[in-house]
PAGUFI-5427 format. One record per atom (N, C-alpha, C): y, x, z. Coordinates in pm, whole numbers, padded with zeros to 5 digits, always signed. Each point is the difference from the previous one (the first is absolute). Layout:
YXZ
...
***
This chain:
-00119+00084+00000
+00119-00084+00000
+00124+00087+00000
+00105-00049-00063
+00123+00077-00011
+00071+00016+00133
+00091+00096+00002
+00074+00028+00122
+00085-00117+00046
+00053-00078-00094
+00086-00113+00036
-00076-00105+00080
-00123-00027-00042
-00083-00097+00073
-00023+00046+00142
-00031+00126+00019
-00024+00054+00133
+00129-00001+00084
+00112+00034-00063
+00128+00001+00071
+00036-00140+00048
-00023-00100-00083
+00029-00138+00039
-00088-00044+00116
-00125+00040-00002
-00093-00036+00108
+00044+00063+00132
+00039+00128-00006
+00047+00069+00121
+00127-00065+00052
+00090-00039-00091
+00126-00062+00039
-00023-00131+00073
-00081-00089-00057
-00020-00130+00064
-00074+00015+00133
-00088+00099+00010
-00069+00023+00128
+00098+00049+00105
+00093+00086-00039
+00100+00052+00094
+00094-00110+00048
+00013-00108-00077
+00085-00112+00039
-00074-00102+00086
-00127+00030+00032
-00075-00087+00089
-00088-00103-00068
-00014+00006-00132
-00087-00094-00071
-00145+00031+00031
-00077-00101+00040
-00141+00021+00035
-00096-00066-00098
+00051-00090-00085
-00083-00066-00101
+00054+00034-00138
-00091+00029-00093
+00044+00047-00132
-00080-00069-00110
+00072-00053-00098
-00062-00056-00121
+00029+00095-00115
-00104+00050-00064
+00015+00091-00112
-00026-00079-00128
+00106-00034-00072
-00014-00073-00126
-00017+00101-00114
-00118+00005-00057
-00030+00092-00110
+00039-00069-00131
+00113+00042-00055
+00062-00070-00112
-00052+00052-00136
+00037-00074-00104
-00032+00033-00140
-00151+00005-00026
-00075-00078+00075
-00145-00004-00020
-00036-00060-00136
+00090-00080-00058
-00026-00058-00132
-00003+00107-00108
+00067+00114+00022
+00006+00107-00099
-00129+00080-00007
-00085-00014+00103
-00129+00070-00001
-00115-00100+00005
+00029-00121-00053
-00101-00106-00012
-00063-00035+00135
+00080+00003+00106
-00045-00036+00134
-00126+00077+00039
+00007+00131-00017
-00114+00087+00025
-00033+00009+00150
-00121-00040+00036
-00043+00009+00139
-00012+00145+00046
-00049+00087-00088
-00020+00140+00037
+00134+00067+00033
+00105-00031-00077
+00131+00057+00027
+00057-00053+00132
-00016-00129+00023
+00046-00061+00125
-00071+00064+00120
-00131+00014-00010
-00078+00060+00109
+00041+00146+00025
+00028+00072-00108
+00040+00140+00013
+00133+00011+00076
+00096-00085-00032
+00130+00003+00068
-00018-00031+00149
-00083-00099+00029
-00025-00036+00140
-00065+00116+00076
-00096+00066-00063
-00073+00110+00065
+00089+00121+00023
+00098+00021-00086
+00091+00114+00015
+00108-00029+00103
+00054-00122-00002
+00115-00033+00082
-00036-00037+00144
-00111-00068+00020
-00035-00048+00134
-00014+00113+00103
-00070+00112-00029
-00007+00108+00099
+00137+00054+00039
+00092+00009-00097
+00135+00048+00031
+00072-00098+00092
-00013-00130-00026
+00066-00100+00082
-00055+00001+00142
-00130+00020+00014
-00060+00009+00133
+00049+00126+00072
+00020+00107-00076
+00044+00127+00058
+00140-00012+00061
+00088-00080-00061
+00136-00013+00051
+00013-00113+00102
-00111-00066+00032
+00003-00095+00112
-00031-00145-00030
-00022-00037-00127
-00035-00138-00030
-00148-00025+00032
-00030-00117+00056
-00138-00039+00024
-00059-00060-00127
-00127+00027-00023
-00067-00047-00122
+00010-00151-00014
-00014-00073+00112
+00002-00146-00004
+00139-00056-00028
+00102+00086+00006
+00136-00045-00023
+00056+00048-00134
-00087+00049-00086
+00040+00043-00135
-00073-00087-00102
+00076-00059-00093
-00058-00092-00098
+00038+00046-00141
-00101+00016-00084
+00022+00039-00140
-00017-00122-00089
+00095-00020-00090
-00007-00116-00089
+00041+00041-00141
-00087-00027-00102
+00035+00030-00139
+00090-00109-00058
+00108+00040-00067
+00093-00098-00055
+00054+00047-00134
+00062-00093-00069
+00081+00032-00117
+00137-00062+00024
+00098+00085+00034
+00134-00051+00025
+00064-00059-00125
-00031+00059-00117
+00060-00046-00126
-00048-00140-00035
-00130-00025+00017
-00056-00130-00036
-00009-00096+00119
+00016+00054+00121
-00008-00086+00118
-00141-00032+00043
-00097+00075-00049
-00140-00029+00031
-00037+00047+00141
-00073-00085+00069
-00052+00025+00135
+00112+00021+00104
+00116-00053-00031
+00110+00009+00097
+00010-00131+00080
+00006-00112-00070
+00005-00130+00068
-00135-00070-00010
-00055-00002-00120
-00128-00066-00025
-00108+00104-00031
-00127-00026+00040
-00110+00092-00034
-00013+00016-00151
-00035+00121-00044
-00013+00029-00143
-00147-00006-00039
-00028-00076-00104
-00138-00026-00037
-00078+00124-00042
+00068+00101-00055
-00070+00122-00043
-00050+00085+00115
+00038-00037+00124
-00038+00080+00117
-00118-00058+00077
-00044-00119-00035
-00101-00069+00081
-00133+00074+00003
-00025+00087-00100
-00128+00070-00005
-00011+00112+00104
+00114+00054+00046
-00010+00113+00093
+00102+00000+00115
+00108-00074-00011
+00101+00001+00107
-00016-00124+00086
-00018+00021+00131
-00023-00112+00092
+00116-00021+00098
+00108+00078-00016
+00112-00011+00093
+00095-00113-00036
+00114-00001+00068
+00101-00105-00020
+00102+00040-00106
+00084-00095-00035
+00115+00031-00085
+00105+00071+00086
+00098+00059-00068
+00106+00071+00072
+00076-00094+00094
+00033-00120-00048
+00076-00096+00081
-00080-00043+00123
-00130-00020-00015
-00082-00042+00112
-00011+00110+00105
-00010+00124-00046
-00001+00112+00095
+00130+00002+00080
+00113-00021-00069
+00129-00002+00069
+00007-00113+00102
-00050-00116-00038
+00002-00116+00091
-00088+00022+00122
-00106+00080-00014
-00097+00018+00108
+00032+00118+00093
+00108+00073-00028
+00035+00111+00087
+00033-00049+00142
-00043+00076+00099
+00029-00035+00139
+00146+00033+00032
+00066-00093+00064
+00139+00024+00041
-00001+00098+00116
+00065+00117-00014
-00002+00099+00109
+00073-00052+00124
-00053+00036+00115
+00063-00040+00126
+00101+00107+00042
+00118-00044+00038
+00104+00091+00047
+00002-00002+00152
-00026+00114+00059
-00012+00011+00144
+00137+00015+00064
+00073-00114+00010
+00138+00006+00051
+00007-00027+00150
-00113-00039+00061
+00003-00032+00143
-00007+00126+00086
-00048+00111-00056
-00012+00124+00075
+00129+00081-00007
+00016+00102+00085
+00121+00083-00001
+00021+00070-00134
+00126+00029-00030
+00036+00067-00125
-00057+00141-00007
-00067+00028-00111
-00055+00133-00026
+00017+00032-00148
+00059+00117-00030
+00013+00043-00139
-00017+00152-00011
-00114+00046-00051
-00015+00143-00027
+00101+00044-00105
+00064+00113+00023
+00103+00050-00093
-00066+00088-00106
+00014-00041-00126
-00058+00075-00112
+00092+00112-00048
+00130-00026+00003
+00094+00099-00053
+00137-00020+00063
+00082+00104-00004
+00133-00003+00060
+00101+00050-00103
+00113-00072-00015
+00105+00037-00094
+00134+00002+00072
+00086+00089-00042
+00137+00002+00051
+00089-00081-00094
+00114-00045+00054
+00094-00073-00084
-00019-00149+00003
-00044-00054+00113
-00014-00144+00013
+00135-00066+00023
-00003-00130+00023
+00120-00078+00020
+00082+00055+00117
+00130+00027-00021
+00085+00049+00107
-00033+00140+00046
-00063+00079-00086
-00032+00137+00036
-00125+00015+00084
-00075-00108+00019
-00124+00008+00076
-00112+00059-00083
-00120-00001+00056
-00117+00046-00075
-00084-00119-00042
-00077+00020-00104
-00082-00105-00057
-00147+00035+00023
-00075-00091+00063
-00143+00023+00020
-00078-00102-00083
-00107+00048-00061
-00081-00084-00089
-00135-00027+00065
-00049-00122-00014
-00132-00031+00054
-00037-00146-00019
-00120-00033+00046
-00049-00138-00004
-00016-00050+00143
+00056-00116+00028
-00008-00056+00134
-00142-00052+00025
-00066+00056+00099
-00139-00037+00028
-00009-00123+00090
+00095-00018+00091
-00002-00116+00089
+00140-00029+00049
+00022-00125+00047
+00128-00038+00055
+00108-00020-00104
+00124+00005+00045
+00116-00019-00088
+00116+00085+00048
+00098+00016-00089
+00118+00084+00029
+00122-00066-00063
+00117+00017+00062
+00122-00054-00060
+00115+00096+00024
+00104-00019-00079
+00118+00084+00012
+00059-00015+00140
+00032+00114+00061
+00055+00000+00135
-00101+00033+00107
-00130-00002-00035
-00103+00035+00098
+00008+00147+00038
-00022+00028+00127
-00013+00138+00046
-00146+00041-00014
-00022+00118-00057
-00137+00044-00028
-00022+00140+00056
-00127+00036+00010
-00038+00132+00048
-00104+00058-00094
+00014+00128-00032
-00099+00069-00082
-00095+00073+00094
-00126-00039-00004
-00101+00063+00083
-00083+00097-00084
-00044+00113+00054
+00008+00040+00141
+00122+00089+00032
+00095+00015-00094
+00111+00092+00026
+00110-00064+00087
-00013-00133+00021
+00092-00072+00090
+00146+00007-00043
+00024-00008-00130
+00136-00010-00053
+00042-00147-00002
+00115-00032+00055
+00050-00137+00005
+00106-00023-00106
-00001-00119-00060
+00098-00033-00102
+00017-00149-00014
+00088-00039-00093
+00030-00141-00024
-00019-00031-00148
-00058-00117-00030
-00021-00042-00138
+00132-00047-00061
+00044+00067-00107
+00126-00033-00066
-00020-00072-00133
-00117+00013-00059
-00025-00065-00128
-00147-00005-00031
-00041-00101-00079
-00141-00017-00039
-00007-00031-00149
-00086+00072-00072
-00026-00028-00141
-00145-00041-00016
-00021-00115-00064
-00136-00049-00029
-00037+00038-00142
-00126+00046-00019
-00041+00053-00129
-00098-00089-00076
-00011-00127+00036
-00097-00087-00066
+00031-00018-00147
+00124-00038-00035
+00035-00024-00141
-00012+00127-00082
+00042+00114+00058
-00007+00126-00072
-00144+00038-00029
-00090-00025+00096
-00140+00038-00015
-00070-00079-00111
+00039-00127-00020
-00067-00081-00101
+00082-00011-00128
+00105+00082-00010
+00076+00008-00125
+00095-00114-00026
+00047-00068+00107
+00089-00114-00019
+00144+00030+00036
+00033+00125+00026
+00138+00033+00031
+00010+00114+00099
+00120+00015+00055
+00026+00108+00095
-00042-00043+00141
+00002+00097+00092
-00028-00030+00139
+00109-00092+00056
-00040-00091+00089
+00092-00098+00056
+00048+00044+00138
+00129-00014+00025
+00053+00020+00133
-00036-00121+00085
-00042+00025+00124
-00047-00110+00085
+00052+00017+00142
+00007-00112+00072
+00041+00002+00140
-00117+00034+00091
-00123-00032-00046
-00117+00026+00082
-00122+00019-00091
-00107+00052+00058
-00126+00019-00073
-00115-00015+00099
-00120-00024-00052
-00113-00023+00090
-00126+00068-00052
-00107-00014+00077
-00127+00065-00030
-00041-00026-00145
-00041+00107-00068
-00042-00010-00139
+00106+00042-00099
+00126+00006+00044
+00110+00037-00089
+00009+00152-00015
+00025+00047-00123
+00028+00140-00026
+00152+00014-00003
+00055+00084+00088
+00144+00002+00019
+00056+00142+00008
+00130+00008-00025
+00082+00115+00037
+00094-00048+00110
+00004+00069+00113
+00085-00039+00111
+00103+00110+00025
+00127-00038+00001
+00106+00094+00034
+00018+00004+00151
-00005+00121+00057
+00012+00018+00144
+00119+00088+00031
+00070-00032+00105
+00110+00084+00048
-00037+00055+00137
+00058+00117+00034
-00023+00059+00131
-00127+00080+00013
-00067+00028-00113
-00126+00075+00003
+00016+00131-00075
-00053+00106+00057
+00004+00131-00062
-00114+00012-00101
+00036+00006-00129
-00101+00004-00106
-00089+00123+00010
+00052+00108+00057
-00077+00124+00008
-00120-00013+00094
+00005-00098+00089
-00110-00018+00095
-00108-00094-00051
+00026-00062-00115
-00097-00093-00056
-00098+00073-00089
-00125-00026+00021
-00107+00059-00080
-00097-00110-00039
-00096+00035-00086
-00106-00095-00033
-00084-00027+00125
-00072-00112-00003
-00087-00043+00110
+00081-00042+00122
+00124-00046-00021
+00076-00061+00108
+00009-00150-00028
+00029-00077+00105
-00001-00145-00013
+00124-00059+00063
+00051-00107-00061
+00120-00066+00047
-00039-00121+00085
+00060-00012+00120
-00026-00114+00087
+00134-00053+00052
-00004-00117+00065
+00119-00054+00064
+00027+00076+00129
+00124+00044+00020
+00033+00083+00116
-00021-00075+00131
+00016-00132-00002
-00014-00079+00121
-00138+00014+00062
-00101+00028-00083
-00136+00014+00052
-00010+00116+00098
+00078+00105-00022
-00002+00115+00092
+00048-00043+00138
+00103-00088+00004
+00051-00050+00127
-00107-00078+00075
-00078-00083-00074
-00106-00076+00064
-00106+00092+00059
-00034+00106-00073
-00100+00095+00049
+00049+00070+00126
+00128+00042+00002
+00057+00068+00116
+00003-00095+00121
+00043-00126-00022
+00005-00097+00109
-00138-00029+00056
-00098-00011-00090
-00137-00024+00044
-00052+00115+00083
+00026+00124-00044
-00044+00116+00075
+00068+00008+00136
+00132-00035+00004
+00075+00002+00125
-00055-00104+00097
-00034-00118-00053
-00054-00106+00084
-00136+00039+00058
-00085+00059-00083
-00131+00043+00047
+00013+00110+00106
+00101+00086-00017
+00025+00107+00098
+00037-00059+00137
+00086-00104-00004
+00042-00064+00124
-00117-00070+00070
-00084-00063-00081
-00116-00069+00056
-00099+00100+00060
***
């Protein structure tokens, strides 16, 4: 498979996608060859599993985008060897991902950039749980750098090719975001650090103080 196919797979996985439909297009140009379809599946599936996709969450479907075959309605030329669904049915049957917003805010930081809004720094990552909004006080663990959220950029539209990143007042679990932070020393930020709500540190300190008194 070409590099572009692999790059797209890595990109969607990095954005938190756990289910993948691989539409193998232009099958009409090779007379709906089963051997070619099987070869593509055999080459691509091990790579998809290697980057984190589960076999049961990857679906291969042969289609002809030009003629519209096997996209909405089953295509009669496939009944001899293809037993899967149409592209539309696969889309309809995808499980709606659950967003874990009831738990505390957690966001592993993937990258750090200078030149954010108001001279702050920009941190990139995917929110794993909870939610965040502009004005929240946050802490970078384990380096214990404290800062304030000054801006949030959501990357959903950019990731699916529908436009630029959107400025937002808040974001929640499952969102891929850039967050502008003020009051944090960028030199102390490294990979494998995580962003949390600063208030949680106060709760931990109070709990420890209470247990000490008891």
